N, C-alpha and C positions, 0 to 999 in steps of 0.2 A: 480760339474758336475755329472749328472745322465746318465748312459748309456741307450740308447733306444734299446729295444729288437727288433731284426729284424723280429720276427714273428708277431709283432703288425700290420704289413701291409701284411699279408698273402693274396694271391690271392686264393679265395676259388675254382675258376675254376681249379686250379692245385692241390688242397688239398682234394677235395670232388667230388664224382661222385655218381649218383643215376639212377636207372632204374626200371620201372614197368614191371613185367613179365606177359604179357597177356597169355591166354591159349596156352600151348605148343601143337603143332600138332604132334610132335614126341619127342623122348628123346632129351633133350637139356643139354649142359654141359658148365661149366665156369671154367677156370683155373686161380687160384689166385697165383701170384708170391710171395706174402708175404710182399710187400712194404708198404701196407696200411692195416688197420683193415677192416674187412668185416662183415656186418650184413645182413642176409637173413631172410625174413619173408615169410613163406609158408602159404597161405590162403586156398589152395585147392590142392589135389593131394599127390603124394609121390615122394621120391627120395632117394639119398644117398650122403654122403660127405666122401672123403678120406683125412685124415690128419695124417701126420707122420707115414704113412704105415698102418693105421687102417681105416676101413670103418665103417660108422655109417648110419643106416637107418633113413629116415625122413618121417614124416607123418603130414599132416595139422590138425589143426592149430599149427604151431611150429616155433621156433626161433633158428637161428644158429648165433653164434658169433665166428669169427676166428681172434685172435689177429695178429697184424703185426709180421713178423719175420720168419714165416715158410710157405712154399707153401701148397696149398690145391686144391682139385678139387671137384666141386659140379655137380651132375647130377640130373635132374628132369625128371620124367616120363611124357608121353603124358597126356594132360589134367590138368597139374599143373598150379597154379597161385601164384603170390606173388610179391615181390620187393626186391631189394638189394641196399645197400649203402656202399660205400668205403670211408674211412676217415683216414687221416694221423694222426700220434701222435701229430704233431704240431697243427692241427686243433682242436683236442680233448682238448688241453690246453686252447683254446679260448672259450670253452663252459662254460658259466657263471652259476655256481651252488652254492647253500649254502654249508657251510663247511661239515656238516654231510652227505649230499647227494653226494658231491664230493668225500668224502672218500669212501663211499660205491661203487660208480661207478668206482673208481680207482681199487678196488678189483674185480669188475665185469669185467673190461677190461683186467685183467691179466690172466683170465682163459678162455679157449675155451669152448663153449657150443654147443652141437650138437642135434638139434631137441627138445629143451626144450618146453614142452607143454605150450601154452598160450591160453587165451580165444579168441573166434572169434571176439569179440568186440575189444580186444587189437590188434589183427592182423590187423583189418580194420583200426584202428586209426594209427598204425605205417605205414602201406602201404600208407595211405592218406598223411602223412607227407613226406614220401619218394617221392610220386608223385609230391607234391608241390615243393620239392627241385629239382627234375629232371626238372620240368618246368622252375624254376627260373634259373638254370644253363644253360639251353638251350637258353632262351631268353636273359639273361645277361643284363637286364635293370638296370636303375639307382636304387641304394639301394639294389641290389642283394646280395652283401656281407653281409649286416646287416640282410637281410631276412634269409639267410642260417644259420647264427649264431643263430638267434632267433628260427628257426625250430629245429636246433640241440639241443638247450637247452630243448625244449618241448619233443623231442624224448628221451633225456636222462632221464628226469623225469618220463616219461611213463615206460621206461625200469626199472628204480629204483622201481617204484610202483609194477611192476610185477615180480621183482626178488625175489629170496629166501634169499637175504642178509639181515642181521640185523645189526643195529648199534653196533659197538664194545663197550662192557661194560667197558673194561679197556683202559685207554688212553695210547698211546705208551710212553715208558720210555724216559726220556731226552737223555740218552746215545744212544738210538736207533735213535731218531730224528737227533741227531748231526752227527752220523756216516753216516746215509743215506743222510743227507744234503751234507756232504763232497763228498760222492760218486757221487751225482747228479751234484755238481759243476764241477767236473772233466769231466763229460759226456756232460754237456750242457752250459758251460761258453761261448763257441764260438757262441752259438745261442743267447747270451745275455739275458737269462731268467731274468725276474724280481723276486724280493723276493716273490711276491705274487704267481708266478708260482711254485716256490719251495714249498711254504706252501700248495698250492692247491694239488700238486702231493703227498705230504707227508700226506695230510689229517688233517692238523692242521691249527690253525689261524696264521696270520702274527705275532701277539703279542707273541704267544707261541714259534714260531720258533725264534723270536728275543731274547726273554729272555733265551732260551736254549743255543743259540750260544754265547750270551754275557757271560753267566755263565761259559762256558768252555774256552773262548778265550779273554774275555774282550772287544770284538769288535762286532759291529752289523753284520748281514749277508752280507749286501752289501759290507762292507769293506773286508770281507773274500773273496767274489767273485772277487773283484777288485785286491786283493793281489795275488790270484791264477792266474788270467789272466795276471797280470804284470810279475809274475814269468815265465809263459810260454813264454811271449814275450822276456824276458831276455835270456832264453835258446835258442830260435830261433835266436836271434841277435848274440849270442856268437858262436853257433855251426853250423849254416846253411849258405849257400851262397845265400839265397833268398834276393831279393830286399826288402826294407822297405815297399814298396807298396804291395808286395806279402805277406809279413808277416801280414800286416794290414788286407788284404782280408781273409787270412787264419784264422785269429782270429775273423772274423765276424764284423769288423768295417766298417761303411759305406763309409769312405774315409781315405786316409793316414793322412790328416791334423787332423782329429778327433782322430786317433790313437796316433799321436804325442802329442797332448794336454793331452790325458789321461796318456800316459807314463810319460811325464814330471811332471804332477801333482803328480804322485805316487813317482817317483824317484828323481826328481829335474834335470834330464838330458833328452835331446831329444834322440830319438832312434839312431840318427846318432852319437851323441857324445858318447852315451853308447857303440855303436859298435866300435868306434875309440879308446876306452879305456881311455877317459878323466876322467871318474869316478875313475879309478885306480890311475891316477896321483895325484888326490886330496887326496885319501886315503894314498898313499905311502908317500906323503909329510907331513903328519901329525906327530907331535912329539909324541913319546911314552909316554912322561910325561902327555900328555893330557888325556890319558886313565885312568879311575879310578882304 
């Protein structure tokens, strides 16, 4: 049984927003709460952005990238033009990029950028893509979800072309890959990330991630993910008063029956039997002589 990631059916209307900024007649301001990543492209005019208590001046043509996690405020002076895009971390994971580009863009997304100079041609192309996405999101016609993902991929490649990032000469060490993988599993197992999601975030191929994890544990990455998810379920069954359906939902399973099948496949017991302690009875009834 393979777990289906919940983010495979993301509603882009909830994960992405875009707007073209026509000429501002007066000073305009936008307050960002930090729940999503934000990109602003300024094609004309000036302004400023305040982030973590520091103010940065902006001038066209320029690019602003504000990672999710911290609030910020953008102000544009009268006569400014541009566009902005808000995108969640979950939606970024669905942007389909080649391995080396994905790795560079992961590094790009981790650092804020305030007013980085770009060419007028680049600004026009980025704004054009944002305008298309804003129109698609507003109309919400058939195929809109795929169109948004397609435009996001093109936008990411354009950002990669214009960035100052360079491919990393040295490949990450296996111990770094493994420790980062375990950290990500603890963070995202409830979202049921696929192995390919972990590999993409780490900037390595699926084959390299698999060989690294198997070298350290003797098991493939998916088995590690399932074991960690099962351990979390056991702890909740033992220590919480939550109903099994509530535990299932908390762990990101689509329904309690699916959760029960997963749990029984790993442990040999249903969640209910596990909670009732039947597994302890089997263990306690085993003769000590049976142990090597």
